[in-house]
C-alpha positions in Angstrom: 152.1 63.6 189.6 149.3 61.2 188.6 151.8 58.3 188.5 153.1 59.3 192.0 149.6 59.5 193.3 148.7 56.1 191.9 151.9 54.6 193.4 151.2 56.1 196.9 147.5 55.1 196.7 148.5 51.5 196.0 151.0 51.5 198.9 148.5 53.2 201.2 145.9 50.6 200.4 148.3 47.9 201.7 149.9 49.7 204.7 146.5 50.8 206.0 144.7 47.6 204.8 143.4 44.7 206.8 146.9 43.1 207.3 148.3 46.2 209.0 145.2 46.6 211.3 145.5 42.9 212.2 149.2 43.4 212.9 148.6 46.5 215.1 145.8 44.8 217.1 147.6 41.4 217.1 150.8 42.8 218.6 148.8 44.9 221.1 146.7 41.9 222.2 149.9 39.7 222.5 151.4 42.4 224.8 148.2 42.9 226.8 148.0 39.1 227.4 151.7 38.8 228.1 151.4 41.6 230.7 148.3 39.8 232.2 146.1 42.8 231.5 148.3 44.9 233.8 147.7 48.2 231.9 144.0 47.9 232.5 144.3 46.6 236.1 146.8 49.4 237.0 145.0 52.3 235.4 144.5 54.0 238.8 148.2 53.6 239.6 149.0 55.3 236.3 146.9 58.3 237.1 148.5 58.5 240.6 152.0 58.4 239.1 151.1 61.0 236.5 149.9 63.4 239.3 153.2 62.7 241.3 155.2 63.2 238.1 154.2 66.9 237.7 157.7 67.9 239.0 160.7 65.9 238.2 161.8 65.0 241.7 162.8 61.3 242.2 160.0 59.0 243.5 159.8 58.3 247.2 162.5 55.9 248.2 164.4 56.6 244.9 167.7 58.4 245.4 168.8 60.7 242.7 171.9 59.4 240.9 174.2 61.2 238.5 173.4 60.3 234.9 169.9 59.2 235.6 168.2 62.5 234.7 166.1 63.2 231.7 165.2 66.7 230.5 161.5 67.0 231.3 159.1 65.9 234.1 157.2 62.6 233.6 154.0 64.6 233.5 155.3 66.9 230.8 156.6 63.9 228.8 153.0 62.6 228.8 151.6 66.1 227.8 154.2 66.4 225.0 153.0 63.0 223.7 149.4 64.0 224.1 150.0 67.3 222.4 150.9 65.3 219.2 148.2 62.7 219.8 145.1 64.8 220.6 144.4 66.5 217.3 142.3 66.3 214.1 141.8 62.6 214.8 139.7 63.4 217.8 137.4 65.8 216.0 137.5 64.8 212.3 138.7 61.2 212.7 135.8 60.1 214.9 133.3 61.8 212.6 134.8 60.1 209.6 134.7 56.7 211.4 131.0 57.1 212.2 130.1 58.5 208.7 131.8 55.6 206.9 131.5 52.7 209.4 128.3 53.6 211.3 127.9 53.9 215.1 129.5 50.5 215.6 132.9 52.0 214.6 133.1 53.6 218.0 133.1 50.2 219.8 136.1 49.1 217.6 137.8 52.4 218.5 137.5 51.4 222.2 138.9 47.9 221.5 141.8 49.5 219.7 142.4 51.8 222.8 142.2 48.9 225.4 144.7 46.9 223.4 146.8 50.0 222.5 147.3 50.8 226.2 149.6 47.7 226.4 151.4 48.8 223.2 152.0 52.4 224.5 153.2 51.0 227.9 155.7 48.7 226.2 156.9 51.4 223.8 157.7 53.8 226.8 159.3 51.0 228.8 161.7 50.2 226.0 162.3 53.9 225.2 163.5 54.6 228.7 165.3 51.3 229.0 167.4 51.7 225.9 167.7 55.5 225.6 171.1 57.2 225.1 172.6 60.6 225.9 173.6 62.6 222.8 176.7 64.8 222.3 174.8 67.8 223.8 174.0 65.8 227.0 170.3 65.4 226.1 168.5 62.0 226.5 167.3 60.5 223.2 165.2 57.4 222.6 162.4 55.8 220.8 162.0 52.9 218.4 165.2 53.7 216.4 167.2 53.4 219.7 165.5 50.4 221.1 166.0 48.7 217.8 169.7 49.6 217.8 170.4 49.0 221.5 167.9 46.2 222.2 168.1 44.1 219.0 171.8 44.9 218.2 173.8 46.2 215.2 172.4 43.7 212.7 169.0 45.4 213.0 170.3 49.0 212.7 168.8 49.2 209.1 165.4 48.7 210.7 166.0 51.6 213.1 167.1 53.7 210.1 163.9 52.9 208.2 161.8 54.0 211.2 163.7 57.2 211.5 163.4 58.0 207.7 159.6 57.3 207.7 159.2 59.4 210.9 161.2 62.4 209.7 159.1 62.5 206.5 155.7 61.7 208.1 156.2 64.6 210.6 156.1 67.1 207.7 152.8 65.8 206.6 150.7 64.4 209.5 152.3 66.7 212.1 152.7 69.9 210.1 151.1 70.7 206.7 148.0 68.7 207.3 147.5 70.3 210.7 148.0 73.9 209.5 145.7 73.3 206.5 142.9 72.0 208.9 143.2 75.1 211.0 143.3 77.5 208.0 140.2 75.7 206.6 138.3 75.9 209.9 139.1 79.5 210.6 138.4 80.6 207.1 134.9 78.9 207.0 133.9 80.0 210.6 135.6 83.5 211.0 136.6 84.4 207.4 140.3 84.6 208.2 142.4 84.2 205.0 144.5 81.0 205.0 147.8 82.8 204.4 147.3 84.9 207.6 146.6 81.7 209.6 149.7 80.1 208.2 152.0 83.0 209.1 150.5 83.4 212.6 151.0 79.6 213.3 154.5 79.8 211.9 155.5 82.6 214.2 153.9 81.1 217.3 155.1 77.6 216.6 158.6 78.8 215.6 159.0 80.6 218.9 158.4 77.3 220.7 160.0 74.8 218.4 163.3 76.6 218.0 163.7 76.4 221.8 163.8 72.6 221.8 162.2 70.0 224.0 162.2 71.9 227.3 160.2 74.8 225.7 157.9 72.4 223.8 157.3 70.4 227.0 156.6 73.6 229.0 154.0 74.9 226.5 152.5 71.4 226.1 152.3 71.0 229.9 150.1 74.1 230.1 148.1 74.0 226.9 147.2 70.4 226.6 145.4 70.1 230.0 143.6 73.4 229.4 142.5 72.6 225.9 141.6 69.0 226.7 139.5 69.9 229.7 137.8 72.8 227.8 136.8 70.5 224.9 135.5 67.8 227.3 133.5 70.4 229.3 132.0 71.7 226.0 131.1 68.2 225.0 129.5 67.4 228.4 127.4 70.6 228.0 126.1 69.2 224.7 125.4 65.8 226.4 123.4 67.5 229.2 121.3 69.2 226.5 120.9 65.8 224.7 120.7 63.8 227.9 117.6 61.9 226.7 119.5 60.4 223.7 122.6 59.2 225.5 121.2 55.7 226.3 120.1 55.3 222.7 123.5 56.4 221.5 125.3 53.7 223.5 122.7 51.2 222.2 123.6 52.1 218.6 127.3 51.7 219.3 127.0 48.2 220.8 124.3 47.0 218.4 126.0 48.1 215.2 129.4 46.9 216.3 128.1 43.4 215.3 125.2 44.1 212.9 125.2 45.9 209.6 123.5 49.4 209.6 120.9 50.2 206.9 121.1 53.3 204.7 119.1 56.2 206.1 118.8 59.8 204.9 122.2 60.8 203.4 124.0 57.9 205.3 124.9 55.1 202.8 124.7 52.2 205.3 127.7 50.2 206.5 128.6 46.5 206.8 130.1 45.2 210.1 133.5 44.9 208.3 133.3 48.7 207.6 132.6 49.4 211.3 135.7 47.3 212.3 137.9 48.7 209.6 137.1 52.4 210.1 136.9 52.0 213.9 140.4 50.4 214.2 142.0 52.7 211.5 140.7 55.9 213.0 141.4 54.7 216.5 145.0 54.1 215.6 145.2 57.4 213.7 143.9 59.2 216.8 145.8 57.5 219.7 149.0 56.5 217.6 149.5 53.3 219.7 151.9 51.1 217.8 153.2 53.9 215.4 156.2 54.5 217.7 155.9 58.3 217.9 155.0 58.8 221.6 158.0 56.9 223.1 160.3 59.5 221.5 158.8 62.0 224.0 158.8 59.6 226.9 162.5 58.9 226.4 163.2 62.5 227.6 161.4 62.1 230.9 163.3 62.6 234.2 162.8 59.1 235.5 165.0 56.2 236.6 162.5 53.5 236.1 161.1 52.4 232.7 158.0 50.8 234.2 156.9 54.0 236.0 157.1 56.0 232.7 155.3 53.1 230.9 152.4 53.4 233.4 152.2 57.1 232.8 152.6 56.7 229.0 149.6 54.2 228.6 147.3 57.0 230.0 147.8 58.8 226.6 145.8 56.2 224.8 143.1 56.1 227.5 142.7 59.9 227.6 142.8 60.3 223.9 140.4 57.6 222.8 138.3 56.4 225.8 137.7 60.0 227.1 138.1 62.6 224.3 137.0 60.5 221.3 134.0 59.1 223.2 132.8 62.6 224.0 133.0 63.5 220.3 131.2 60.3 219.3 128.4 60.8 221.8 127.9 64.4 220.7 127.6 63.2 217.1 125.3 60.2 217.9 123.0 62.2 220.2 122.4 64.9 217.5 121.3 62.6 214.6 123.1 64.9 212.1 125.3 61.9 211.2 122.4 60.4 209.2 122.5 63.4 206.8 125.7 62.3 205.0 128.1 64.9 206.4 131.7 63.8 207.2 134.8 65.0 208.9 135.2 68.1 211.1 132.0 69.7 209.6 129.9 66.7 211.0 131.3 67.3 214.5 130.8 71.1 214.2 127.1 70.6 213.0 126.5 68.2 215.9 127.8 70.7 218.5 125.9 73.5 216.8 122.6 71.5 216.9 122.8 71.5 220.8 124.5 74.9 221.2 123.2 77.1 218.3 125.7 79.8 217.2 128.4 78.5 219.7 128.9 74.9 218.6 130.6 75.7 215.3 133.0 78.2 216.9 133.9 75.8 219.8 134.9 73.1 217.3 136.9 75.6 215.1 138.8 76.9 218.1 139.4 73.4 219.5 140.6 72.3 216.1 143.0 75.3 216.0 144.5 74.6 219.4 144.7 70.8 219.0 146.4 71.2 215.6 148.8 73.8 216.9 150.0 71.5 219.8 150.2 68.6 217.3 152.6 70.6 215.3 154.8 71.2 218.4 154.8 67.5 219.4 155.5 66.2 215.9 158.3 68.7 215.4 160.2 67.0 218.2 159.5 63.5 216.9 160.7 64.4 213.4 163.7 66.2 214.8 164.8 63.1 216.8 164.4 60.9 213.7 166.4 63.3 211.6 169.1 63.5 214.4 169.3 59.7 214.4 170.0 59.7 210.6 172.3 62.8 210.3 173.7 63.6 213.8 173.2 66.3 216.4 174.4 69.2 214.1 171.4 68.6 211.8 168.8 69.5 214.5 168.6 73.3 213.8 168.3 72.7 210.1 165.3 70.4 210.6 163.6 72.9 213.0 164.0 75.8 210.5 162.6 73.7 207.6 159.8 72.4 209.7 158.7 75.9 210.8 158.9 77.2 207.2 156.7 74.4 205.9 153.8 75.5 208.2 152.4 78.4 206.0 152.9 76.4 202.8 150.6 73.7 204.3 148.0 76.3 205.2 147.7 77.5 201.6 148.3 74.3 199.7 145.9 71.8 198.1 146.8 68.8 200.3 145.4 65.8 198.5 148.8 64.3 197.6 150.6 65.5 200.7 147.9 63.9 202.9 148.2 60.7 201.0 152.0 60.6 201.3 152.0 61.5 205.0 149.3 59.0 205.8 151.4 56.3 204.0 154.7 57.1 205.8 152.8 57.3 209.0 151.6 53.7 208.7 155.1 52.6 207.5 156.5 53.9 210.8 154.5 51.2 212.5 156.1 48.3 210.7 159.6 48.5 212.2 158.2 49.5 215.5 155.8 46.5 215.7 158.6 44.1 214.7 160.8 45.6 217.5 158.0 45.4 220.1 157.3 41.7 219.3 161.0 40.8 219.4 161.7 42.8 222.6 158.5 41.8 224.4 160.5 39.4 226.8 162.4 42.5 228.0 159.1 44.3 228.7 157.6 41.3 230.5 160.8 40.8 232.6 161.3 44.5 233.5 157.5 44.7 234.4 157.6 41.5 236.5 160.7 42.7 238.4 159.1 46.1 239.1 155.9 44.6 240.6 157.9 42.0 242.5 159.8 44.8 244.2 163.1 44.6 242.2 163.8 48.0 240.7 165.2 47.7 237.1 166.9 50.8 236.0 167.7 52.0 232.4 171.1 50.8 231.3 171.2 47.7 233.6 172.0 44.5 231.7 169.3 42.0 231.4 170.1 38.4 230.6 170.1 38.6 226.8 169.9 34.8 226.4 166.3 35.1 227.6 165.2 37.1 224.6 
């Protein structure tokens, strides 16, 4: 076990090291420039399309054609993606970034999100553009399919690598790590034994997961907006209490993004490089832009136009990091508890509790429980589609059952090695995806250009392959 841990630690140091963070930011920046900052300029259009996409009717002026349908509404596709994205990263991840990188880490999380919007847009465009219909009539897509159908047969091994990493990572980052976080939070706040939490989550999640994407999307479409808004409202209440410190908090973020922060209290101090490293790493961990997970959900959307779904998909990064992570960061920085050396979810809980005594800790524990539960739902679908790509449609139910059975094991286990392994595979998903995004970027640019020039490009239409 020690040897395995040492091997995975060494790999993890590389795949989450400076090279990977440069690759993630570099590809995102290249896509953002290639799209002429369109994801930022068209943010309002994205929100409008999201609101229109609550039901799955064709867009105005778009006739419904046989074979064009997906399984879930564009809105629910975004909510399914957000269900997997908004999770422990928004509560524990932000706190860890500040505890290790100082307030300046928040600035670099924002940069990651602004660049990541272009990555998320491109992922969803390619997912819808190159999706397939499986033997059961369901639409399937994601990096493994845009690698296979966009780059051709000679790149199939790369799609297989992504699917393998995704199927394994889902058991860690999207399952055992989440149930363990909930069990830990509910045990420390309410005294509920971990085994009981594990069994309850298994029963509730099993009832949803075994019903497939339509049931997952239906639950996500209701739970995600409710939980997201409730958490933001709770955060805003704290910020009203701490209103006098908000200006100073923003000052700390911008100043320490470019200047080292000295040690104070229990805080060990941080160099600018630490702010960049932890800000980017935790930003990516939170919004998943570039990891290739979200496009698997967007591929199931009832839409005929890849660009429309891309405009909706990029909101996931904006909502996750610019809105939810910023609320958490401001709550932490206006409370000054961060100087005491606390880390992770407990730092966020103490910061909420400082402003809302007796309530803050419970709000964070409940938010963590619901966030982690929906993350389990979203990642079960991601892992299932990766497994299906490798082993065929008949393997789906086996994967669902194994996934559900792993939940209580995660709640009761010591997760040091599992967390390390999951974190490593999670990063390794990004490598095939980023290669595909870079190679298929001309397709994204052409489809986007045609859409905004009034030419509607539909999934399955041939593009001039000589151009990419």
